C-alpha positions in Angstrom: 0.0 0.0 0.0 1.4 3.4 -1.0 -0.1 6.2 1.1 -0.2 9.9 0.4 -1.0 12.4 3.1 -0.8 16.2 3.6 1.6 17.8 6.0 -0.9 17.5 8.9 -1.0 13.7 8.4 -4.5 13.7 6.9 -4.9 10.8 4.4 -5.3 11.9 0.8 -4.9 8.7 -1.3 -3.8 5.1 -1.1 -2.7 2.8 -4.0 -2.6 -0.9 -3.6 0.1 -2.9 -5.4 1.7 -6.3 -5.2 4.1 -6.9 -2.3 7.1 -7.7 -4.6 6.9 -4.5 -6.7 9.3 -1.7 -5.9 7.9 1.6 -4.5 9.4 3.8 -7.2 7.3 2.2 -9.9 4.0 3.4 -8.3 4.9 7.0 -7.3 3.1 8.5 -10.3 -0.1 6.4 -9.6 0.0 7.5 -5.9 0.3 11.1 -6.8 -2.4 10.8 -9.5 -4.8 9.3 -6.9 -4.8 12.5 -4.9 -8.0 14.5 -5.4 -7.6 17.1 -8.1 -9.0 20.1 -6.2 -6.0 20.1 -3.8 -3.5 21.2 -6.3 0.0 19.8 -6.7 2.2 19.5 -3.7 5.1 21.9 -3.1 7.4 19.1 -1.8 7.3 15.4 -1.4 9.1 13.5 1.3 9.9 9.9 1.0 12.1 7.2 2.5 15.1 5.7 0.7 12.8 3.3 -1.2 11.8 6.2 -3.4 15.4 7.3 -4.0 15.9 6.8 -7.7 16.8 9.1 -10.6 13.5 8.5 -12.4 11.6 9.6 -9.2 13.7 12.7 -8.9 13.2 13.5 -12.6 9.4 13.1 -12.3 9.3 15.4 -9.3 11.5 17.9 -11.0 9.4 17.9 -14.1 6.3 18.5 -12.0 7.9 21.3 -10.1 7.8 19.4 -6.8 10.7 19.6 -4.4 12.1 16.2 -3.5 12.9 15.6 0.1 14.1 12.0 -0.3 17.1 10.6 1.5 19.7 9.2 -0.8 21.0 5.6 -0.4 24.7 5.1 0.6 25.5 3.7 -2.8 24.1 6.8 -4.5 26.1 9.1 -2.3 29.3 7.1 -3.0 28.8 7.8 -6.8 28.3 11.5 -6.4 31.3 13.9 -6.5 29.7 16.0 -3.6 26.7 15.3 -1.5 23.8 17.5 -2.6 22.0 19.8 -0.2 19.4 18.1 1.9 16.8 19.7 4.1 16.8 17.5 7.2 14.1 19.6 8.9 11.7 18.8 6.1 12.7 15.2 6.1 12.0 14.9 9.9 8.4 16.0 9.2 8.0 12.8 7.1 7.0 11.1 10.4 3.4 12.2 9.7 3.0 9.5 7.1 4.6 7.0 9.5 2.0 8.0 12.1 -0.8 7.6 9.6 0.5 4.2 8.7 0.6 3.3 12.4 -3.0 4.5 12.8 -4.1 2.3 9.9 -2.4 -0.7 11.5 -4.4 -0.1 14.7 -7.6 -0.7 12.6 -7.7 -4.4 13.0 -9.6 -5.2 9.8 -7.0 -3.3 7.7 -3.9 -4.6 9.7 -4.9 -8.2 9.4 -6.2 -7.9 5.9 -9.3 -9.9 6.4 -10.4 -8.9 2.9 -8.5 -11.0 0.4 -9.7 -9.3 -2.8 -7.9 -6.0 -3.5 -11.2 -4.2 -4.3 -12.6 -5.1 -0.9 -9.4 -4.3 0.9 -9.3 -0.9 -0.8 -12.9 -0.3 0.4 -11.8 -1.0 4.0 -9.0 1.5 3.6 -11.5 4.1 2.3 -13.7 3.4 5.3 -10.8 3.9 7.6 -10.0 7.2 5.9 -13.7 8.2 6.4 -13.3 7.3 10.1 -10.2 9.4 10.3 -12.0 12.5 9.1 -15.2 11.8 11.1 -13.5 11.3 14.5 -12.1 14.4 16.4 
C-alpha cells in the first residue's frame, strides 16, 4: 500500500500494489490518486525506497521539491553530496503515524479482505473514520 497524506497527516490517497513490486514504480499512480482540487504538492518527502533518478526527474518535471534521502551507494557515486533539508525530512513522520494509525484498525492490519477491491474499500472506510472522529 502506497499512502499519500498532507503535512498534517490527513490521508489523501492510497494505492494498492503487489508486495514484490518496488515503490518507485508506483509513485506517479499514488500522486495521480490525490483529489484534483487540492493542487500539486510543493514538496514530497519519502524514504530511501523512493530514492531513484526517475523519481527525482518526475518530481523535478512536475515542479515538486524532493525531500528524499539518498542511499549510501548513491552518495558514493556523487562527487559531492547534494544539499538536503533534514528539517523537512524529519516531518516525514506524519506518514509513518498515519500508517501506524491504519495498523491499529484491525480489519486493515490483518487484511481480512483477500480481494484488492474489498481491501481498498476497507482503507477508504478507515479514511472516512479518520475524518469523522475528532
